[in-house]
C-alpha positions as CSV (number, residue, x, y, z in Angstrom):
1,X,-167.7,32.2,-131.9
2,X,-164.1,31.4,-130.8
3,X,-165.0,27.8,-129.9
4,X,-166.8,27.4,-133.3
5,X,-163.8,28.9,-135.0
6,X,-161.6,26.4,-133.2
7,X,-163.8,23.6,-134.5
8,X,-163.4,24.8,-138.1
9,X,-159.7,25.4,-137.7
10,X,-159.1,21.9,-136.3
11,X,-161.9,19.8,-137.9
12,X,-163.7,19.1,-134.7
13,X,-167.2,17.8,-135.6
14,X,-166.9,19.4,-139.1
15,X,-164.4,19.4,-142.0
16,X,-161.4,21.7,-141.6
17,X,-162.1,25.2,-143.0
18,X,-159.4,27.6,-142.1
19,X,-161.1,30.5,-143.9
20,X,-164.3,30.0,-141.9
21,X,-162.2,29.8,-138.7
22,X,-160.5,33.1,-139.6
23,X,-163.9,34.7,-140.3
24,X,-165.3,33.6,-137.0
25,X,-162.2,34.9,-135.1
26,X,-162.6,38.2,-137.0
27,X,-166.2,38.5,-136.0
28,X,-165.3,37.9,-132.3
29,X,-162.5,40.5,-132.6
30,X,-164.9,43.0,-134.2
31,X,-167.1,42.6,-131.2
32,X,-164.2,43.5,-128.9
33,X,-163.6,40.1,-127.6
34,X,-159.9,40.0,-126.3
35,X,-159.5,36.3,-127.1
36,X,-160.9,36.8,-130.5
37,X,-158.3,39.5,-131.2
38,X,-155.6,37.2,-129.9
39,X,-156.8,34.3,-132.1
40,X,-156.9,36.6,-135.1
41,X,-153.3,37.5,-134.3
42,X,-152.4,33.8,-134.3
43,X,-154.1,33.4,-137.7
44,X,-151.9,36.2,-139.1
45,X,-148.8,34.8,-137.5
46,X,-149.3,31.3,-138.8
47,X,-151.2,31.9,-142.1
48,X,-154.5,30.4,-140.9
49,X,-157.2,31.4,-143.4
50,X,-155.1,34.4,-144.4
51,X,-151.6,35.3,-145.5
52,X,-148.8,35.5,-142.9
53,X,-148.3,39.0,-141.7
54,X,-146.1,39.2,-138.6
55,X,-146.5,43.0,-138.2
56,X,-150.3,42.5,-138.2
57,X,-150.0,39.6,-135.7
58,X,-147.9,41.8,-133.4
59,X,-150.5,44.6,-133.6
60,X,-153.3,42.3,-132.8
61,X,-151.4,40.7,-129.9
62,X,-150.8,44.1,-128.5
63,X,-154.4,45.1,-128.8
64,X,-155.6,41.9,-127.1
65,X,-153.0,42.4,-124.4
66,X,-154.3,45.9,-123.8
67,X,-157.8,44.3,-123.4
68,X,-156.3,42.0,-120.7
69,X,-155.8,38.8,-122.6
70,X,-152.9,36.9,-120.9
71,X,-152.4,34.5,-123.8
72,X,-151.8,37.6,-126.0
73,X,-149.3,38.9,-123.5
74,X,-147.5,35.6,-123.8
75,X,-147.7,35.7,-127.6
76,X,-146.1,39.2,-127.5
77,X,-143.2,37.8,-125.7
78,X,-142.8,34.9,-128.0
79,X,-143.1,36.9,-131.2
80,X,-139.9,38.7,-130.1
81,X,-138.0,35.4,-130.4
82,X,-139.2,34.3,-133.8
83,X,-136.9,34.0,-136.8
84,X,-139.2,36.3,-138.7
85,X,-137.9,39.2,-136.7
86,X,-134.4,38.4,-137.6
87,X,-135.3,39.3,-141.1
88,X,-136.7,42.6,-139.9
89,X,-133.5,43.2,-137.9
90,X,-131.4,42.7,-141.0
91,X,-133.6,45.1,-142.9
92,X,-133.5,47.6,-140.0
93,X,-137.3,47.6,-140.1
94,X,-137.8,46.8,-136.5
95,X,-141.2,46.2,-134.8
96,X,-141.6,48.4,-131.8
97,X,-141.5,46.1,-128.8
98,X,-141.3,48.9,-126.2
99,X,-144.9,48.3,-125.2
100,X,-144.4,44.9,-123.6
101,X,-140.8,45.6,-122.6
102,X,-142.1,48.4,-120.4
103,X,-144.9,46.1,-119.1
104,X,-142.3,43.6,-118.0
105,X,-140.3,46.0,-115.9
106,X,-141.1,44.9,-112.4
107,X,-143.8,42.3,-113.2
108,X,-144.3,39.0,-115.0
109,X,-147.4,38.6,-117.2
110,X,-150.3,37.0,-115.3
111,X,-150.3,33.2,-115.9
112,X,-147.3,33.0,-118.1
113,X,-144.2,32.9,-115.9
114,X,-141.9,32.2,-118.9
115,X,-142.8,35.5,-120.6
116,X,-140.1,37.5,-118.8
117,X,-137.1,35.3,-119.8
118,X,-138.4,35.0,-123.4
119,X,-138.6,38.8,-123.7
120,X,-135.1,39.0,-122.1
121,X,-133.8,36.9,-124.9
122,X,-135.4,39.1,-127.5
123,X,-134.0,42.3,-125.9
124,X,-130.6,40.8,-125.4
125,X,-130.4,39.7,-129.0
126,X,-131.9,42.9,-130.3
127,X,-134.8,41.1,-131.9
128,X,-137.3,43.8,-132.9
129,X,-135.9,46.4,-130.5
130,X,-132.6,47.9,-129.4
131,X,-130.4,45.7,-127.3
132,X,-130.4,46.7,-123.6
133,X,-128.5,44.4,-121.2
134,X,-129.9,46.0,-118.1
135,X,-133.5,45.4,-119.2
136,X,-132.8,41.9,-120.6
137,X,-131.1,40.9,-117.2
138,X,-134.3,42.0,-115.4
139,X,-136.4,39.9,-117.7
140,X,-134.2,36.8,-117.4
141,X,-134.6,37.1,-113.6
142,X,-138.4,37.4,-113.9
């Protein structure tokens, strides 16, 4: 389903149909496929076949990461560095990044060596979480 969704999303062998891609990713996610959950998060983050919803994207990335998807773990790190979270910071409506901050203490996500430093930037700049220099220093050194 994910590969077919990718075909519809990118017009590979068919015309581009972002809504159909979203539906296929949703079906994969509903079946408990970790990659499907991650792809669905990407759809919400980028408005592919749906409206942009950063909070929903974050929740889906976290769910996929819990299921062991390393791309979702990377996406969790990257979402902490997005300008969208700056708006949340200004509104004092912060997304709870404690899940993946705790995961990074003492380890780097499998397959994505840059995740630690990216999270370090987010923590240092208080993007979506409270600033903590000690934790951000650990992440920069990851």
